[in-house]
VOBA-1610 file (N, C-alpha, C; in pm, whole numbers, padded with zeros to 5 digits, always signed):
BEGIN
Met+01205+12646+12094Met+01131+12745+12169Met+01070+12844+12070Lys+00948+12883+12096Lys+00880+12978+12011Lys+00943+13116+12027Pro+00939+13196+11920Pro+00998+13331+11931Pro+00933+13417+12039Thr+00802+13402+12059Thr+00737+13484+12161Thr+00783+13445+12301Glu+00804+13313+12324Glu+00853+13269+12455Glu+00993+13324+12480Ser+01077+13320+12378Ser+01213+13372+12392Ser+01211+13522+12418Asp+01123+13594+12351Asp+01113+13739+12372Asp+01066+13772+12514Val+00969+13696+12563Val+00918+13722+12698Val+01027+13695+12801Ile+01099+13584+12786Ile+01205+13552+12880Ile+01316+13656+12872Ser+01351+13698+12752Ser+01453+13802+12737Ser+01408+13934+12798Phe+01279+13966+12785Phe+01226+14089+12842Phe+01227+14085+12995Leu+01195+13970+13052Leu+01188+13958+13198Leu+01326+13949+13264Arg+01426+13911+13189Arg+01558+13887+13249Arg+01614+14010+13319Phe+01617+14124+13253Phe+01678+14244+13313Phe+01603+14293+13437Pro+01469+14309+13434Pro+01401+14353+13556Pro+01418+14256+13672Leu+01422+14127+13643Leu+01440+14030+13751Leu+01581+14038+13809Ile+01680+14060+13726Ile+01817+14076+13775Ile+01826+14200+13864Val+01766+14309+13820Val+01766+14431+13901Val+01694+14407+14033Ala+01584+14333+14030Ala+01510+14305+14153Ala+01593+14221+14250Val+01668+14124+14198Val+01753+14043+14286Val+01863+14128+14347Val+01919+14221+14270Val+02019+14312+14326Val+01956+14401+14433Leu+01832+14448+14411Leu+01765+14532+14509Leu+01732+14457+14637Ile+01715+14324+14629Ile+01693+14245+14750Ile+01812+14261+14844His+01931+14266+14786His+02053+14271+14865His+02099+14414+14895Thr+02019+14512+14857Thr+02054+14652+14877Thr+01958+14713+14979Asp+02012+14788+15072Asp+01928+14860+15167Asp+01906+15001+15113Leu+01790+15023+15054Leu+01763+15152+14991Leu+01742+15263+15093Arg+01719+15228+15220Arg+01704+15332+15323Arg+01835+15407+15343Val+01947+15341+15316Val+02077+15406+15328Val+02105+15491+15203Val+02064+15441+15086Val+02091+15511+14961Val+02001+15633+14945Phe+01871+15617+14976Phe+01774+15726+14963Phe+01703+15750+15096Pro+01770+15808+15194Pro+01706+15826+15326Pro+01590+15925+15322Ser+01593+16023+15234Ser+01486+16123+15232Ser+01354+16063+15184Leu+01358+15964+15096Leu+01235+15901+15050Leu+01167+15824+15164Tyr+01246+15763+15247Tyr+01190+15679+15352Tyr+01156+15757+15479Ser+01190+15886+15483Ser+01157+15965+15601Ser+01011+16011+15600Met+00946+16010+15485Met+00805+16047+15478Met+00721+15934+15538Pro+00628+15968+15627Pro+00559+15863+15704Pro+00486+15758+15619Leu+00393+15801+15538Leu+00313+15704+15464Leu+00383+15661+15336Tyr+00445+15753+15268Tyr+00509+15724+15140Tyr+00626+15628+15158Gly+00705+15649+15260Gly+00822+15565+15282Gly+00785+15422+15314Glu+00682+15403+15396Glu+00638+15268+15431Glu+00578+15198+15310Gly+00497+15270+15234Gly+00436+15212+15114Gly+00539+15178+15009Leu+00635+15266+14989Leu+00742+15241+14892Leu+00826+15121+14934Ser+00858+15113+15061Ser+00936+15001+15112Ser+00861+14870+15094Leu+00732+14869+15123Leu+00652+14748+15106Leu+00643+14708+14960Leu+00622+14805+14872Leu+00612+14777+14728Leu+00742+14719+14674Ile+00854+14780+14710Ile+00983+14731+14662Ile+01011+14592+14717Asp+00977+14568+14843Asp+00999+14437+14903Asp+00917+14329+14833Val+00790+14358+14805Val+00702+14259+14740Val+00750+14230+14599Ile+00785+14334+14525Ile+00831+14315+14387Ile+00963+14239+14385Cys+01054+14279+14470Cys+01187+14218+14469Cys+01184+14074+14518Glu+01103+14047+14618Glu+01099+13911+14671Glu+01030+13814+14577Ser+00960+13863+14476Ser+00900+13774+14377Ser+00998+13741+14265Ala+01114+13806+14261Ala+01209+13783+14152Ala+01273+13645+14159Val+01313+13602+14277Val+01379+13471+14289Val+01283+13357+14255Pro+01159+13356+14306Pro+01067+13250+14263Pro+01040+13253+14112Leu+01034+13372+14053Leu+01015+13379+13908Leu+01135+13320+13833Phe+01257+13343+13883Phe+01373+13280+13822Phe+01361+13127+13829Phe+01314+13075+13943Phe+01299+12931+13956Phe+01191+12877+13862Phe+01080+12950+13848Phe+00975+12908+13756Phe+01026+12906+13612Ile+01096+13011+13573Ile+01150+13018+13438Ile+01252+12907+13415Ser+01338+12881+13513Ser+01437+12774+13501Ser+01369+12638+13488Gly+01267+12615+13569Gly+01193+12488+13559Gly+01123+12474+13426Tyr+01066+12583+13377Tyr+01000+12579+13247Tyr+01102+12546+13137Leu+01216+12611+13141Leu+01317+12585+13038Leu+01377+12446+13052Phe+01384+12395+13174Phe+01439+12262+13196Phe+01348+12154+13138Phe+01216+12174+13149Phe+01120+12074+13103Phe+01031+12127+12989Arg+01083+12216+12906Arg+00999+12279+12803Arg+00953+12184+12694Asn+01023+12073+12672Asn+00981+11980+12567Asn+00861+11896+12609Gly+00830+11893+12737Gly+00714+11819+12785Gly+00742+11672+12808Glu+00861+11626+12775Glu+00895+11487+12796Glu+00969+11473+12929Phe+00937+11365+12999Phe+01005+11342+13126Phe+01030+11193+13141Cys+01155+11157+13131Cys+01196+11020+13161Cys+01334+11027+13226Thr+01375+10920+13287Thr+01499+10922+13363Thr+01622+10946+13275Ser+01620+10898+13152Ser+01738+10918+13066Ser+01753+11065+13026Ile+01643+11131+12993Ile+01649+11273+12958Ile+01688+11355+13080Tyr+01630+11322+13194Tyr+01661+11394+13318Tyr+01808+11378+13355Ala+01860+11256+13343Ala+02001+11230+13375Ala+02094+11304+13280Ser+02060+11308+13152Ser+02146+11381+13057Ser+02145+11530+13084Lys+02028+11584+13119Lys+02022+11727+13152Lys+02101+11758+13278Leu+02090+11672+13379Leu+02167+11694+13501Leu+02317+11682+13475Arg+02357+11590+13389Arg+02498+11574+13356Arg+02551+11701+13288Arg+02471+11757+13198Arg+02513+11881+13132Arg+02523+11996+13232Arg+02430+12000+13330Arg+02436+12105+13431Arg+02559+12090+13520Val+02599+11967+13546Val+02719+11945+13626Val+02840+12002+13553Phe+02849+11975+13424Phe+02963+12025+13348Phe+02958+12176+13325Ser+02838+12232+13315Ser+02828+12376+13287Ser+02821+12462+13413Leu+02781+12405+13527Leu+02765+12483+13649Leu+02855+12437+13764Leu+02852+12310+13794Leu+02919+12261+13914Leu+03071+12263+13901Ile+03123+12218+13789Ile+03268+12216+13771Ile+03326+12358+13769Pro+03268+12453+13694Pro+03321+12590+13704Pro+03307+12649+13845Tyr+03201+12615+13916Tyr+03183+12663+14054Tyr+03297+12614+14142Phe+03326+12486+14136Phe+03437+12432+14215Phe+03571+12489+14171Leu+03589+12507+14040Leu+03714+12562+13989Leu+03737+12703+14043Trp+03636+12789+14035Trp+03650+12925+14085Trp+03670+12929+14235Asn+03605+12839+14308Asn+03627+12834+14453Asn+03769+12793+14486Val+03822+12695+14416Val+03961+12654+14440Val+04056+12768+14407Ile+04032+12839+14297Ile+04117+12952+14259Ile+04111+13060+14368Cys+03991+13092+14417Cys+03978+13195+14521Cys+04046+13152+14650Ile+04030+13026+14687Ile+04096+12978+14809Ile+04247+12985+14794Leu+04297+12949+14677Leu+04442+12958+14653Leu+04490+13103+14660Ile+04414+13194+14602Ile+04453+13336+14607Ile+04455+13386+14751Val+04353+13351+14829Val+04350+13392+14970Val+04466+13330+15045Ala+04494+13203+15019Ala+04605+13136+15088Ala+04739+13201+15051Ile+04757+13234+14924Ile+04880+13300+14880Ile+04892+13438+14943Met+04781+13512+14947Met+04784+13645+15007Met+04814+13636+15157Gln+04763+13536+15226Gln+04793+13518+15367Gln+04939+13482+15387Tyr+04993+13404+15297Tyr+05134+13364+15306Tyr+05226+13483+15279Val+05187+13567+15181Val+05268+13684+15145Val+05268+13785+15258Lys+05155+13802+15325Lys+05147+13898+15436Lys+05241+13855+15544
//
């Protein structure tokens, strides 16, 4: 990867993470006085919604770019990349879910 591409992705990472968190946050509860102004509150809400809702598609575009950045596409390369994703994402996901289910089950039993 070129240094400029890495710098751009590193620069975009933090604002996109903040935008994804803002998607799940109701700012009307946190800052009610900002949203009480008739025109300003509606415009601010629309602006935040548009910016925040573009964060998830940008994450997908960046992920797709990084997944296929070499420009080569064949079934063997695709299968090896998917296999690595299974070991780096899917197995830890299942492991943490099993741990959480066990903790909940133990807490229910202790109660």
